[in-house]
Phi, psi and omega in degrees: 000144180282144177247128180274120179244141182259127177257121183258155176301117187286167178295122184274350178076174176057031177076008180280132184241359182205164180210151180257133175288116179268314184201129174281137180256354178224159177249161173296135182092357182272141175280132179235152179258164177298134178071015177280132176299132182244340182204145175256125183237154177245121174259182176288350180259316188193172171260128184223157173263135181259119178273146180267135183278358184244150173247138181161217182241131178292122180254339181200148173238150181237130177095129176272162175299129184097352179270144179267134178240143178279152173300131184095350177283150181297137172262308179198167174241146185231134172273106181262160183073025182274087186253001183272121179286163179284171180307141180083004184237031176139239190276000179107176185263156179283152178272173178303139176080006182289339179084358180275091186299314182296322178295319179296317178299315181296318180295317180297326181274349182075030181221191181231176180248032181302323180296324181292321179294317180292332183269005175101038178301136179089352179267163180228137178285161181281330184200161177231116178239115182296127177088353182235359184077185183236024171104346179231145179294139182295142177282164180293134182276148176216127184276150169274116186244153175297154182293325180208155181228151167278163179303332179279354177105350180285150181271132180289141171085158181280166176289145176296157182297334183295338182258018187283340184232199176303135188264125174055033178083001179263120182301147176300134180090002179294122183082169182285333179230050185296150179282113176230172176307321182291328181282322183283320183223127177250104188289311192255005180221172180264150178292147179294156178298136178239175181109154182291142173282132183288069179227133178257313188284125173298334179295320179295317178301315183293319179299318179294318183294318183291338181249012174069029180266126177277112186296330184292343180271355183265152172253117185288145178262000180274183179301134180056034178076018178299130179278122182258171179298323180298325179295317179292320180295323175296321178295321177298315180297321179293326179284331183283334183299307180296337184292343181281347180284154181300327183294338181256030181298153183296135179246141178290157178293138178243177178295328179283329180231074181290152175293140182242165180291341181283344176292142181296146178298333182296329184292325183289336184239020183296325182296332180269000181071028181246149171234123182250126181242123184292135174274086179219173181063217183299315180300321179293319179294317177299317181298315182296319185289320177294321179296318179293322178299314180291328179291318192262331189255119173280091189269153174221158184228138171229154184212163181204144172275142182223144177275109184263014183298315180291330177296314178299320179294321178295319178296318177299319180294321179297316179290325178294322181293335181280351179089166185292334183265353183282149178298139181281142177272126182280160177295322179298324180294322177295319179294323177296320177296323175295322179298316182296321178292320180293321180288334174294328179275332181233073184291350178301334185269351172265074192205176172213167180248127174271099186293326182290317179276350184055054180226145170270127181252108176272139187251135180281327182264141181251114174252105190272118175267152175220140183286133179224125179270128180228177177297334179278346182124193182281127175232161181234086173295159189234128174267110183289140177049051182298334182291346180263000186255146171271182184298320181293315178295321177297319181298315180297316182289321176298319179296315180299312181293323179296317177299317179293324179296317181291329179277348181075026184249012177295138177277160177304327180293335179273358182242008183224160173092009178293148179246347177202145184238137173253126185238105180265079179281356175298338179295343178270003178081022181247156184272318187216168181197157171240078187291158176277134182298140178284092183305138006261026181294175183248351183197161176214131176261128179250142179233125179273182179295152178256115184226151176294132180214155173295135186208138177280112183236120181053042175083002181232151178283130182214164175267117182234162176271112189243143176227159176254128178252138179226145177233118171259127187222158177279114185290351177283331186272340180197169177256184185297333181297315178293314181297315180294323179294319177299310183295322179294322178294318177299315180297321177299319179293324178294319183281326180223087183304339178295347177300330180299331183293342183293331180271002182266000000 
């Protein structure tokens, strides 16, 4: 007999308590294998695929795409131990009331559960780690499909008598997408369109959801039909134009058409000229972390202008020495290498404060975070053990993490644990900033844009490439002498990269 097991949204770690359903990877009635990814969710840290620890047949799904679920809330239910094949596949089909849920689903759909058996139906994985898999490579997925379809998508023939009532002891309507005769076989209508929507960016999905745009109706202008933000904005503009006509005047919510949570917050307050944006997801986590940083850390900032002309020349020489086919070393990687050298001289800044124990905790390992702006907002990927890497290794890792950040595929482990942050806000075309420290770190180095400016060089006025460096630091871990010494050493390395050779 099949046993129905409920798979709940696992603990995502790092203080995360909820996740948004981005895309379902399985359908109700589909056979799944142990450790097969079943849903893609977006947390405040990253977008990850959640593997299911059970093998069997999916009997119910919980949560629509775009809906937020709390940790511990049901994701789906799976009929495990579903070993009875469908008619024509062995010993025959189960009769009504047999309790073999997978067999009933297969019979109702006119298919079998061979894929579930081959993929480990009835087995259970040892652990579920979001974003990391559960230790075994996922098996090939195979959907349970109806035996035949009409061109319009309707299934031929009535549902078998075995599916006429509650299936396998699960009451009809159990769960949001429970397996019932209507769910397994649609006699008089066509099945809804299935398949992934060609959207990568969660920002595009959210924009469409908040403005009531159905993504499946859009034709993407990106590569391979990818739906871009511009496509959604055009759809919003097209929908807004008729709304200005008197016939499309705003109507109050009625009992037949109640206001829903999916309606944009702007609509509810449009009459007042207000736009309300919920502080949730990544934006909510950033807000909480920044607020905590300002509450707990007595920060101070010092800055200095530096002549970066020789730094740019040194980078060009490094790339030229590597040959035309060698990977190029980025400017951010050179700055990161300078940070590792400076923190080796001033370890007071590679630290954090334990407020409960009233202790300064100095850290031997340097995990360098760097600020990266993405469609989801500001994230801080982390280069592990940056103090052990040279400029080339730093460049490769920075490029990898930046690509993952833009694609939204960073794991929680790649977004946590930094001990010092490098912030290159010069990419936004600004000279200076006083950033908020990335709690619980003790300092952040900021680098402004590098621009030609009049500069006194070797006693003469010349045009040089100048940048502004700033250091925001926790005044509890050190005084101005240490902070000033760190920043001056960084500036010396920028102005004369050969200074780095002194520590070798």
